[in-house]
All heavy atoms as TSV, in Angstrom:
chain	resi	resn	atom	element	x	y	z
A	1	MET	N	N	-17.405	-1.140	-2.924
A	1	MET	CA	C	-16.758	-2.061	-3.889
A	1	MET	C	C	-15.237	-1.946	-3.876
A	1	MET	O	O	-14.611	-2.940	-3.939
A	1	MET	CB	C	-17.249	-1.680	-5.356
A	1	MET	CG	C	-16.713	-2.620	-6.398
A	1	MET	SD	S	-17.449	-4.213	-6.342
A	1	MET	CE	C	-17.840	-4.436	-7.954
A	2	ALA	N	N	-14.734	-0.736	-3.696
A	2	ALA	CA	C	-13.261	-0.542	-3.651
A	2	ALA	C	C	-12.660	-1.223	-2.470
A	2	ALA	O	O	-11.553	-1.765	-2.526
A	2	ALA	CB	C	-12.922	0.895	-3.698
A	3	LEU	N	N	-13.329	-1.197	-1.309
A	3	LEU	CA	C	-12.806	-1.843	-0.092
A	3	LEU	C	C	-12.780	-3.354	-0.256
A	3	LEU	O	O	-11.847	-4.040	0.214
A	3	LEU	CB	C	-13.577	-1.460	1.143
A	3	LEU	CG	C	-13.574	0.031	1.564
A	3	LEU	CD1	C	-14.428	0.253	2.742
A	3	LEU	CD2	C	-12.127	0.406	1.900
A	4	VAL	N	N	-13.762	-3.936	-0.942
A	4	VAL	CA	C	-13.791	-5.389	-1.167
A	4	VAL	C	C	-12.591	-5.741	-2.040
A	4	VAL	O	O	-11.891	-6.725	-1.831
A	4	VAL	CB	C	-15.121	-5.800	-1.810
A	4	VAL	CG1	C	-15.030	-7.266	-2.209
A	4	VAL	CG2	C	-16.259	-5.550	-0.808
A	5	SER	N	N	-12.299	-4.931	-3.082
A	5	SER	CA	C	-11.264	-5.171	-4.007
A	5	SER	C	C	-9.929	-5.099	-3.262
A	5	SER	O	O	-9.054	-5.940	-3.499
A	5	SER	CB	C	-11.245	-4.246	-5.096
A	5	SER	OG	O	-12.391	-4.379	-5.920
A	6	ALA	N	N	-9.737	-4.120	-2.409
A	6	ALA	CA	C	-8.564	-3.993	-1.649
A	6	ALA	C	C	-8.307	-5.150	-0.718
A	6	ALA	O	O	-7.185	-5.623	-0.639
A	6	ALA	CB	C	-8.571	-2.662	-0.844
A	7	ALA	N	N	-9.366	-5.639	-0.095
A	7	ALA	CA	C	-9.156	-6.806	0.806
A	7	ALA	C	C	-8.772	-8.036	0.038
A	7	ALA	O	O	-8.044	-8.835	0.467
A	7	ALA	CB	C	-10.468	-7.026	1.517
A	8	ALA	N	N	-9.403	-8.182	-1.134
A	8	ALA	CA	C	-9.116	-9.369	-2.005
A	8	ALA	C	C	-7.664	-9.345	-2.429
A	8	ALA	O	O	-6.922	-10.267	-2.419
A	8	ALA	CB	C	-9.997	-9.437	-3.189
A	9	GLN	N	N	-7.169	-8.097	-2.766
A	9	GLN	CA	C	-5.749	-7.980	-3.229
A	9	GLN	C	C	-4.773	-8.156	-2.101
A	9	GLN	O	O	-3.721	-8.635	-2.336
A	9	GLN	CB	C	-5.511	-6.534	-3.836
A	9	GLN	CG	C	-6.274	-6.339	-5.179
A	9	GLN	CD	C	-6.088	-4.956	-5.712
A	9	GLN	OE1	O	-5.468	-4.156	-5.065
A	9	GLN	NE2	N	-6.719	-4.632	-6.832
A	10	ALA	N	N	-5.183	-7.869	-0.890
A	10	ALA	CA	C	-4.268	-8.038	0.252
A	10	ALA	C	C	-3.960	-9.521	0.472
A	10	ALA	O	O	-2.934	-9.826	1.015
A	10	ALA	CB	C	-4.933	-7.479	1.547
A	11	ASN	N	N	-4.837	-10.459	0.031
A	11	ASN	CA	C	-4.620	-11.862	0.227
A	11	ASN	C	C	-3.816	-12.528	-0.899
A	11	ASN	O	O	-3.591	-13.698	-0.904
A	11	ASN	CB	C	-5.990	-12.580	0.421
A	11	ASN	CG	C	-6.616	-12.211	1.643
A	11	ASN	OD1	O	-5.978	-11.901	2.635
A	11	ASN	ND2	N	-8.010	-12.169	1.633
A	12	GLN	N	N	-3.425	-11.770	-1.862
A	12	GLN	CA	C	-2.726	-12.277	-3.055
A	12	GLN	C	C	-1.265	-12.477	-2.637
A	12	GLN	O	O	-0.695	-11.776	-1.791
A	12	GLN	CB	C	-2.830	-11.355	-4.240
A	12	GLN	CG	C	-4.134	-11.306	-4.850
A	12	GLN	CD	C	-4.207	-10.400	-6.066
A	12	GLN	OE1	O	-3.221	-9.755	-6.401
A	12	GLN	NE2	N	-5.318	-10.374	-6.723
A	13	VAL	N	N	-0.528	-13.488	-3.312
A	13	VAL	CA	C	0.837	-13.734	-3.059
A	13	VAL	C	C	1.657	-12.711	-3.719
A	13	VAL	O	O	1.360	-12.283	-4.881
A	13	VAL	CB	C	1.239	-15.099	-3.702
A	13	VAL	CG1	C	2.665	-15.398	-3.540
A	13	VAL	CG2	C	0.375	-16.192	-2.994
A	14	PRO	N	N	2.675	-12.098	-3.119
A	14	PRO	CA	C	3.473	-11.038	-3.746
A	14	PRO	C	C	4.265	-11.626	-4.976
A	14	PRO	O	O	4.528	-12.832	-5.013
A	14	PRO	CB	C	4.469	-10.633	-2.620
A	14	PRO	CG	C	4.410	-11.667	-1.642
A	14	PRO	CD	C	3.102	-12.447	-1.760
A	15	PRO	N	N	4.536	-10.713	-5.887
A	15	PRO	CA	C	5.292	-11.152	-7.145
A	15	PRO	C	C	6.642	-11.601	-6.728
A	15	PRO	O	O	7.260	-11.244	-5.732
A	15	PRO	CB	C	5.261	-9.938	-7.977
A	15	PRO	CG	C	5.143	-8.802	-7.083
A	15	PRO	CD	C	4.327	-9.298	-5.940
A	16	GLU	N	N	7.270	-12.441	-7.647
A	16	GLU	CA	C	8.689	-12.873	-7.400
A	16	GLU	C	C	9.610	-11.669	-7.667
A	16	GLU	O	O	9.363	-10.789	-8.496
A	16	GLU	CB	C	8.982	-13.900	-8.441
A	16	GLU	CG	C	8.270	-15.281	-8.216
A	16	GLU	CD	C	8.712	-15.877	-6.897
A	16	GLU	OE1	O	9.931	-15.938	-6.589
A	16	GLU	OE2	O	7.765	-16.392	-6.231
A	17	PRO	N	N	10.710	-11.608	-6.852
A	17	PRO	CA	C	11.631	-10.458	-7.057
A	17	PRO	C	C	12.412	-10.546	-8.302
A	17	PRO	O	O	12.436	-11.618	-8.942
A	17	PRO	CB	C	12.527	-10.678	-5.772
A	17	PRO	CG	C	12.477	-12.086	-5.494
A	17	PRO	CD	C	11.082	-12.546	-5.872
A	18	PHE	N	N	13.010	-9.489	-8.703
A	18	PHE	CA	C	13.912	-9.444	-9.878
A	18	PHE	C	C	15.048	-10.427	-9.610
A	18	PHE	O	O	15.486	-10.604	-8.446
A	18	PHE	CB	C	14.442	-8.112	-10.152
A	18	PHE	CG	C	13.395	-7.140	-10.703
A	18	PHE	CD1	C	12.840	-6.163	-9.891
A	18	PHE	CD2	C	12.861	-7.287	-12.011
A	18	PHE	CE1	C	11.849	-5.279	-10.355
A	18	PHE	CE2	C	11.857	-6.426	-12.494
A	18	PHE	CZ	C	11.350	-5.466	-11.654
A	19	GLU	N	N	15.634	-11.057	-10.602
A	19	GLU	CA	C	16.698	-12.081	-10.414
A	19	GLU	C	C	17.853	-11.448	-9.648
A	19	GLU	O	O	18.415	-12.206	-8.808
A	19	GLU	CB	C	17.234	-12.469	-11.809
A	19	GLU	CG	C	16.299	-13.369	-12.528
A	19	GLU	CD	C	16.827	-13.850	-13.871
A	19	GLU	OE1	O	18.087	-13.927	-13.918
A	19	GLU	OE2	O	16.072	-14.115	-14.784
A	20	ASP	N	N	18.265	-10.233	-9.892
A	20	ASP	CA	C	19.480	-9.657	-9.151
A	20	ASP	C	C	19.095	-8.890	-7.893
A	20	ASP	O	O	19.909	-8.299	-7.312
A	20	ASP	CB	C	20.208	-8.720	-10.135
A	20	ASP	CG	C	20.770	-9.468	-11.310
A	20	ASP	OD1	O	21.115	-10.709	-11.171
A	20	ASP	OD2	O	20.900	-8.887	-12.429
A	21	ALA	N	N	17.799	-8.966	-7.511
A	21	ALA	CA	C	17.369	-8.201	-6.327
A	21	ALA	C	C	17.811	-8.885	-5.071
A	21	ALA	O	O	17.967	-10.105	-4.951
A	21	ALA	CB	C	15.833	-8.125	-6.296
A	22	VAL	N	N	18.102	-8.033	-4.037
A	22	VAL	CA	C	18.475	-8.536	-2.743
A	22	VAL	C	C	17.640	-7.771	-1.683
A	22	VAL	O	O	17.538	-6.568	-1.739
A	22	VAL	CB	C	19.987	-8.284	-2.455
A	22	VAL	CG1	C	20.368	-8.683	-1.040
A	22	VAL	CG2	C	20.853	-8.938	-3.501
A	23	LEU	N	N	17.035	-8.601	-0.829
A	23	LEU	CA	C	16.171	-7.956	0.283
A	23	LEU	C	C	17.093	-7.298	1.269
A	23	LEU	O	O	17.971	-7.947	1.859
A	23	LEU	CB	C	15.298	-8.945	0.926
A	23	LEU	CG	C	14.378	-8.504	2.066
A	23	LEU	CD1	C	13.466	-7.404	1.506
A	23	LEU	CD2	C	13.645	-9.658	2.672
A	24	GLU	N	N	17.006	-5.975	1.398
A	24	GLU	CA	C	17.871	-5.238	2.302
A	24	GLU	C	C	17.358	-5.128	3.719
A	24	GLU	O	O	18.021	-5.169	4.694
A	24	GLU	CB	C	18.211	-3.872	1.697
A	24	GLU	CG	C	18.998	-3.945	0.461
A	24	GLU	CD	C	19.359	-2.574	-0.026
A	24	GLU	OE1	O	19.004	-1.559	0.632
A	24	GLU	OE2	O	20.040	-2.534	-1.098
A	25	GLU	N	N	15.965	-4.984	3.787
A	25	GLU	CA	C	15.418	-4.679	5.090
A	25	GLU	C	C	13.908	-5.075	5.087
A	25	GLU	O	O	13.222	-4.849	4.088
A	25	GLU	CB	C	15.580	-3.216	5.456
A	25	GLU	CG	C	15.134	-2.781	6.766
A	25	GLU	CD	C	15.322	-1.302	7.036
A	25	GLU	OE1	O	15.855	-0.640	6.200
A	25	GLU	OE2	O	14.923	-0.953	8.188
A	26	THR	N	N	13.402	-5.610	6.202
A	26	THR	CA	C	12.009	-5.801	6.384
A	26	THR	C	C	11.613	-5.117	7.651
A	26	THR	O	O	12.259	-5.204	8.702
A	26	THR	CB	C	11.657	-7.348	6.523
A	26	THR	OG1	O	12.068	-8.009	5.359
A	26	THR	CG2	C	10.232	-7.575	6.741
A	27	VAL	N	N	10.527	-4.283	7.622
A	27	VAL	CA	C	10.119	-3.613	8.748
A	27	VAL	C	C	8.660	-3.956	9.042
A	27	VAL	O	O	7.835	-4.179	8.126
A	27	VAL	CB	C	10.193	-1.999	8.569
A	27	VAL	CG1	C	11.649	-1.605	8.502
A	27	VAL	CG2	C	9.458	-1.664	7.344
A	28	SER	N	N	8.302	-3.976	10.286
A	28	SER	CA	C	6.922	-4.229	10.656
A	28	SER	C	C	6.091	-2.927	10.599
A	28	SER	O	O	6.586	-1.895	10.933
A	28	SER	CB	C	6.934	-4.711	12.174
A	28	SER	OG	O	5.607	-4.967	12.600
A	29	ILE	N	N	4.866	-3.087	10.037
A	29	ILE	CA	C	4.000	-1.888	9.916
A	29	ILE	C	C	2.746	-2.115	10.744
A	29	ILE	O	O	2.083	-3.192	10.569
A	29	ILE	CB	C	3.649	-1.721	8.424
A	29	ILE	CG1	C	4.855	-1.416	7.551
A	29	ILE	CG2	C	2.681	-0.563	8.309
A	29	ILE	CD1	C	4.604	-1.436	6.097
A	30	SER	N	N	2.390	-1.201	11.520
A	30	SER	CA	C	1.169	-1.305	12.344
A	30	SER	C	C	0.685	0.140	12.478
A	30	SER	O	O	1.384	0.953	13.105
A	30	SER	CB	C	1.384	-1.950	13.703
A	30	SER	OG	O	0.208	-1.959	14.374
A	31	SER	N	N	-0.437	0.451	11.862
A	31	SER	CA	C	-0.939	1.840	11.898
A	31	SER	C	C	-2.478	1.799	11.960
A	31	SER	O	O	-3.128	1.053	11.248
A	31	SER	CB	C	-0.544	2.562	10.572
A	31	SER	OG	O	-1.110	3.840	10.529
A	32	PRO	N	N	-2.994	2.612	12.917
A	32	PRO	CA	C	-4.450	2.680	13.007
A	32	PRO	C	C	-5.125	3.472	11.806
A	32	PRO	O	O	-6.296	3.350	11.599
A	32	PRO	CB	C	-4.710	3.344	14.347
A	32	PRO	CG	C	-3.480	4.180	14.513
A	32	PRO	CD	C	-2.339	3.436	13.872
A	33	GLY	N	N	-4.325	4.256	11.113
A	33	GLY	CA	C	-4.904	5.084	10.075
A	33	GLY	C	C	-3.905	5.385	8.962
A	33	GLY	O	O	-3.465	6.439	8.700
A	34	ARG	N	N	-3.514	4.415	8.186
A	34	ARG	CA	C	-2.603	4.509	7.057
A	34	ARG	C	C	-3.383	5.025	5.832
A	34	ARG	O	O	-4.433	4.514	5.527
A	34	ARG	CB	C	-1.928	3.228	6.766
A	34	ARG	CG	C	-0.980	3.147	5.576
A	34	ARG	CD	C	0.332	3.936	5.778
A	34	ARG	NE	N	1.048	3.465	7.029
A	34	ARG	CZ	C	2.337	3.314	7.027
A	34	ARG	NH1	N	3.109	3.503	5.981
A	34	ARG	NH2	N	2.944	3.014	8.143
A	35	LEU	N	N	-2.857	5.997	5.121
A	35	LEU	CA	C	-3.502	6.555	3.903
A	35	LEU	C	C	-3.269	5.526	2.765
A	35	LEU	O	O	-2.170	5.173	2.456
A	35	LEU	CB	C	-2.876	7.861	3.509
A	35	LEU	CG	C	-3.536	8.566	2.348
A	35	LEU	CD1	C	-5.054	8.860	2.642
A	35	LEU	CD2	C	-2.774	9.881	2.065
A	36	VAL	N	N	-4.346	5.030	2.194
A	36	VAL	CA	C	-4.345	4.031	1.137
A	36	VAL	C	C	-5.036	4.716	-0.137
A	36	VAL	O	O	-6.141	5.180	-0.005
A	36	VAL	CB	C	-5.084	2.745	1.512
A	36	VAL	CG1	C	-5.074	1.780	0.329
A	36	VAL	CG2	C	-4.431	2.138	2.749
A	37	LEU	N	N	-4.257	4.725	-1.228
A	37	LEU	CA	C	-4.787	5.328	-2.464
A	37	LEU	C	C	-5.351	4.226	-3.299
A	37	LEU	O	O	-4.808	3.238	-3.541
A	37	LEU	CB	C	-3.654	5.986	-3.254
A	37	LEU	CG	C	-2.840	7.026	-2.484
A	37	LEU	CD1	C	-1.769	7.675	-3.368
A	37	LEU	CD2	C	-3.715	8.148	-1.889
A	38	PHE	N	N	-6.633	4.470	-3.872
A	38	PHE	CA	C	-7.268	3.554	-4.718
A	38	PHE	C	C	-7.261	4.059	-6.171
A	38	PHE	O	O	-7.843	3.378	-7.034
A	38	PHE	CB	C	-8.760	3.336	-4.254
A	38	PHE	CG	C	-8.789	2.686	-2.886
A	38	PHE	CD1	C	-9.182	3.358	-1.772
A	38	PHE	CD2	C	-8.502	1.302	-2.762
A	38	PHE	CE1	C	-9.292	2.755	-0.563
A	38	PHE	CE2	C	-8.564	0.734	-1.519
A	38	PHE	CZ	C	-8.961	1.450	-0.445
A	39	SER	N	N	-6.703	5.214	-6.482
A	39	SER	CA	C	-6.560	5.671	-7.804
A	39	SER	C	C	-5.221	6.390	-7.912
A	39	SER	O	O	-4.608	6.598	-6.881
A	39	SER	CB	C	-7.693	6.663	-8.113
A	39	SER	OG	O	-7.705	7.796	-7.255
A	40	PRO	N	N	-4.834	6.733	-9.122
A	40	PRO	CA	C	-3.415	7.282	-9.200
A	40	PRO	C	C	-3.252	8.592	-8.304
A	40	PRO	O	O	-4.191	9.337	-8.211
A	40	PRO	CB	C	-3.371	7.713	-10.738
A	40	PRO	CG	C	-4.343	6.774	-11.362
A	40	PRO	CD	C	-5.450	6.543	-10.380
A	41	GLY	N	N	-2.120	8.618	-7.740
A	41	GLY	CA	C	-1.838	9.821	-6.889
A	41	GLY	C	C	-1.169	10.940	-7.629
A	41	GLY	O	O	-0.544	10.659	-8.705
A	42	ARG	N	N	-1.263	12.149	-7.175
A	42	ARG	CA	C	-0.528	13.279	-7.817
A	42	ARG	C	C	-0.173	14.214	-6.706
A	42	ARG	O	O	-0.805	14.163	-5.614
A	42	ARG	CB	C	-1.479	13.917	-8.880
A	42	ARG	CG	C	-2.799	14.426	-8.373
A	42	ARG	CD	C	-3.710	14.835	-9.570
A	42	ARG	NE	N	-5.033	14.918	-9.119
A	42	ARG	CZ	C	-5.583	16.090	-8.701
A	42	ARG	NH1	N	-4.895	17.165	-8.704
A	42	ARG	NH2	N	-6.862	16.124	-8.235
A	43	GLU	N	N	0.752	15.060	-6.902
A	43	GLU	CA	C	1.160	16.048	-5.931
A	43	GLU	C	C	0.661	17.422	-6.359
A	43	GLU	O	O	0.892	17.859	-7.485
A	43	GLU	CB	C	2.705	16.075	-5.840
A	43	GLU	CG	C	3.154	16.958	-4.730
A	43	GLU	CD	C	4.754	16.917	-4.643
A	43	GLU	OE1	O	5.319	15.971	-5.131
A	43	GLU	OE2	O	5.291	17.775	-3.938
A	44	VAL	N	N	-0.015	18.097	-5.408
A	44	VAL	CA	C	-0.602	19.420	-5.655
A	44	VAL	C	C	-0.174	20.236	-4.431
A	44	VAL	O	O	-0.590	19.965	-3.362
A	44	VAL	CB	C	-2.073	19.427	-5.841
A	44	VAL	CG1	C	-2.571	20.802	-6.046
A	44	VAL	CG2	C	-2.492	18.519	-7.030
A	45	ASN	N	N	0.575	21.339	-4.680
A	45	ASN	CA	C	0.971	22.172	-3.559
A	45	ASN	C	C	1.681	21.425	-2.429
A	45	ASN	O	O	1.323	21.535	-1.249
A	45	ASN	CB	C	-0.197	23.015	-3.029
A	45	ASN	CG	C	-0.714	24.021	-4.053
A	45	ASN	OD1	O	-0.036	24.483	-4.955
A	45	ASN	ND2	N	-2.027	24.268	-4.034
A	46	ASN	N	N	2.555	20.536	-2.769
A	46	ASN	CA	C	3.284	19.757	-1.853
A	46	ASN	C	C	2.416	18.774	-1.002
A	46	ASN	O	O	2.749	18.362	0.095
A	46	ASN	CB	C	4.163	20.574	-0.865
A	46	ASN	CG	C	5.256	21.324	-1.582
A	46	ASN	OD1	O	5.831	20.758	-2.546
A	46	ASN	ND2	N	5.552	22.491	-1.232
A	47	GLU	N	N	1.212	18.403	-1.495
A	47	GLU	CA	C	0.316	17.432	-0.839
A	47	GLU	C	C	0.033	16.339	-1.821
A	47	GLU	O	O	-0.120	16.553	-3.056
A	47	GLU	CB	C	-0.970	18.090	-0.442
A	47	GLU	CG	C	-0.851	19.165	0.617
A	47	GLU	CD	C	-2.203	19.731	1.015
A	47	GLU	OE1	O	-3.247	19.253	0.497
A	47	GLU	OE2	O	-2.189	20.734	1.722
A	48	ILE	N	N	-0.065	15.126	-1.320
A	48	ILE	CA	C	-0.492	13.956	-2.171
A	48	ILE	C	C	-2.045	13.998	-2.256
A	48	ILE	O	O	-2.727	14.086	-1.237
A	48	ILE	CB	C	-0.009	12.608	-1.505
A	48	ILE	CG1	C	1.516	12.603	-1.395
A	48	ILE	CG2	C	-0.543	11.458	-2.318
A	48	ILE	CD1	C	2.270	12.632	-2.754
A	49	ARG	N	N	-2.520	13.884	-3.485
A	49	ARG	CA	C	-3.971	13.841	-3.710
A	49	ARG	C	C	-4.334	12.735	-4.610
A	49	ARG	O	O	-3.535	12.315	-5.477
A	49	ARG	CB	C	-4.427	15.188	-4.300
A	49	ARG	CG	C	-4.221	16.353	-3.388
A	49	ARG	CD	C	-5.036	17.539	-3.752
A	49	ARG	NE	N	-4.707	18.615	-2.917
A	49	ARG	CZ	C	-5.114	19.846	-3.147
A	49	ARG	NH1	N	-5.856	20.141	-4.197
A	49	ARG	NH2	N	-4.832	20.818	-2.364
A	50	SER	N	N	-5.494	12.206	-4.427
A	50	SER	CA	C	-6.047	11.080	-5.214
A	50	SER	C	C	-7.479	11.234	-5.304
A	50	SER	O	O	-8.191	11.719	-4.290
A	50	SER	CB	C	-5.642	9.752	-4.536
A	50	SER	OG	O	-6.212	8.650	-5.246
A	51	ALA	N	N	-8.139	10.813	-6.375
A	51	ALA	CA	C	-9.571	10.840	-6.520
A	51	ALA	C	C	-10.292	9.924	-5.577
A	51	ALA	O	O	-11.409	10.183	-5.137
A	51	ALA	CB	C	-9.999	10.580	-7.985
A	52	SER	N	N	-9.670	8.846	-5.195
A	52	SER	CA	C	-10.250	7.866	-4.306
A	52	SER	C	C	-9.236	7.388	-3.331
A	52	SER	O	O	-8.241	6.735	-3.660
A	52	SER	CB	C	-10.823	6.698	-5.071
A	52	SER	OG	O	-11.325	5.714	-4.347
A	53	LEU	N	N	-9.412	7.703	-2.000
A	53	LEU	CA	C	-8.491	7.285	-0.990
A	53	LEU	C	C	-9.229	7.080	0.322
A	53	LEU	O	O	-10.381	7.458	0.475
A	53	LEU	CB	C	-7.399	8.348	-0.803
A	53	LEU	CG	C	-7.751	9.774	-0.512
A	53	LEU	CD1	C	-7.990	10.052	0.940
A	53	LEU	CD2	C	-6.794	10.697	-1.072
A	54	ALA	N	N	-8.589	6.386	1.254
A	54	ALA	CA	C	-9.156	6.137	2.594
A	54	ALA	C	C	-8.064	5.997	3.593
A	54	ALA	O	O	-6.958	5.597	3.274
A	54	ALA	CB	C	-10.009	4.912	2.512
A	55	ARG	N	N	-8.336	6.222	4.876
A	55	ARG	CA	C	-7.487	5.889	5.982
A	55	ARG	C	C	-7.973	4.583	6.522
A	55	ARG	O	O	-9.088	4.499	6.985
A	55	ARG	CB	C	-7.491	7.030	7.016
A	55	ARG	CG	C	-6.827	8.296	6.557
A	55	ARG	CD	C	-6.153	9.029	7.707
A	55	ARG	NE	N	-5.445	10.146	7.182
A	55	ARG	CZ	C	-4.202	10.152	6.894
A	55	ARG	NH1	N	-3.449	9.116	7.092
A	55	ARG	NH2	N	-3.589	11.216	6.408
A	56	LEU	N	N	-7.127	3.630	6.515
A	56	LEU	CA	C	-7.469	2.309	6.995
A	56	LEU	C	C	-6.492	1.745	7.960
A	56	LEU	O	O	-5.255	2.045	7.837
A	56	LEU	CB	C	-7.487	1.318	5.758
A	56	LEU	CG	C	-8.511	1.678	4.613
A	56	LEU	CD1	C	-8.305	0.695	3.457
A	56	LEU	CD2	C	-9.948	1.592	5.147
A	57	PRO	N	N	-6.878	0.927	8.866
A	57	PRO	CA	C	-5.893	0.234	9.785
A	57	PRO	C	C	-5.096	-0.787	8.983
A	57	PRO	O	O	-5.578	-1.484	8.175
A	57	PRO	CB	C	-6.793	-0.451	10.802
A	57	PRO	CG	C	-8.137	-0.648	10.161
A	57	PRO	CD	C	-8.285	0.508	9.171
A	58	VAL	N	N	-3.784	-0.769	9.226
A	58	VAL	CA	C	-2.838	-1.657	8.477
A	58	VAL	C	C	-1.915	-2.331	9.433
A	58	VAL	O	O	-1.393	-1.708	10.313
A	58	VAL	CB	C	-2.021	-0.782	7.480
A	58	VAL	CG1	C	-0.958	-1.645	6.809
A	58	VAL	CG2	C	-2.917	-0.078	6.450
A	59	LYS	N	N	-1.762	-3.648	9.216
A	59	LYS	CA	C	-0.757	-4.423	9.959
A	59	LYS	C	C	-0.020	-5.298	8.900
A	59	LYS	O	O	-0.719	-5.940	8.048
A	59	LYS	CB	C	-1.411	-5.337	11.012
A	59	LYS	CG	C	-1.863	-4.530	12.219
A	59	LYS	CD	C	-2.324	-5.417	13.263
A	59	LYS	CE	C	-2.765	-4.560	14.499
A	59	LYS	NZ	N	-3.030	-5.353	15.666
A	60	GLY	N	N	1.241	-5.420	8.944
A	60	GLY	CA	C	1.994	-6.306	8.003
A	60	GLY	C	C	3.420	-5.938	7.970
A	60	GLY	O	O	3.953	-5.462	8.985
A	61	GLU	N	N	4.119	-6.260	6.887
A	61	GLU	CA	C	5.533	-6.035	6.702
A	61	GLU	C	C	5.789	-5.209	5.447
A	61	GLU	O	O	5.087	-5.357	4.461
A	61	GLU	CB	C	6.239	-7.342	6.562
A	61	GLU	CG	C	6.322	-8.145	7.787
A	61	GLU	CD	C	7.138	-9.381	7.644
A	61	GLU	OE1	O	7.288	-9.862	6.408
A	61	GLU	OE2	O	7.653	-9.911	8.606
A	62	GLY	N	N	6.726	-4.356	5.529
A	62	GLY	CA	C	7.236	-3.571	4.421
A	62	GLY	C	C	8.588	-4.101	4.029
A	62	GLY	O	O	9.417	-4.449	4.906
A	63	GLN	N	N	8.925	-4.184	2.718
A	63	GLN	CA	C	10.212	-4.695	2.303
A	63	GLN	C	C	10.815	-3.766	1.322
A	63	GLN	O	O	10.114	-3.117	0.629
A	63	GLN	CB	C	10.075	-6.076	1.694
A	63	GLN	CG	C	9.538	-7.106	2.549
A	63	GLN	CD	C	9.368	-8.416	1.886
A	63	GLN	OE1	O	9.274	-8.538	0.684
A	63	GLN	NE2	N	9.319	-9.481	2.720
């Protein structure tokens, strides 16, 4: 169920930027195994942990 929800969210239009915001940089992202958190993250002993996470292939842009 979580993977279906993540796929549906990936097709949504991004929100409008803040009025005074300026796009500084766009980078291409391509990763065979990007860590995606499906629940709130927390740091424990200098590690990111989440109750629900997965490593998924990702292609797109970061801004």
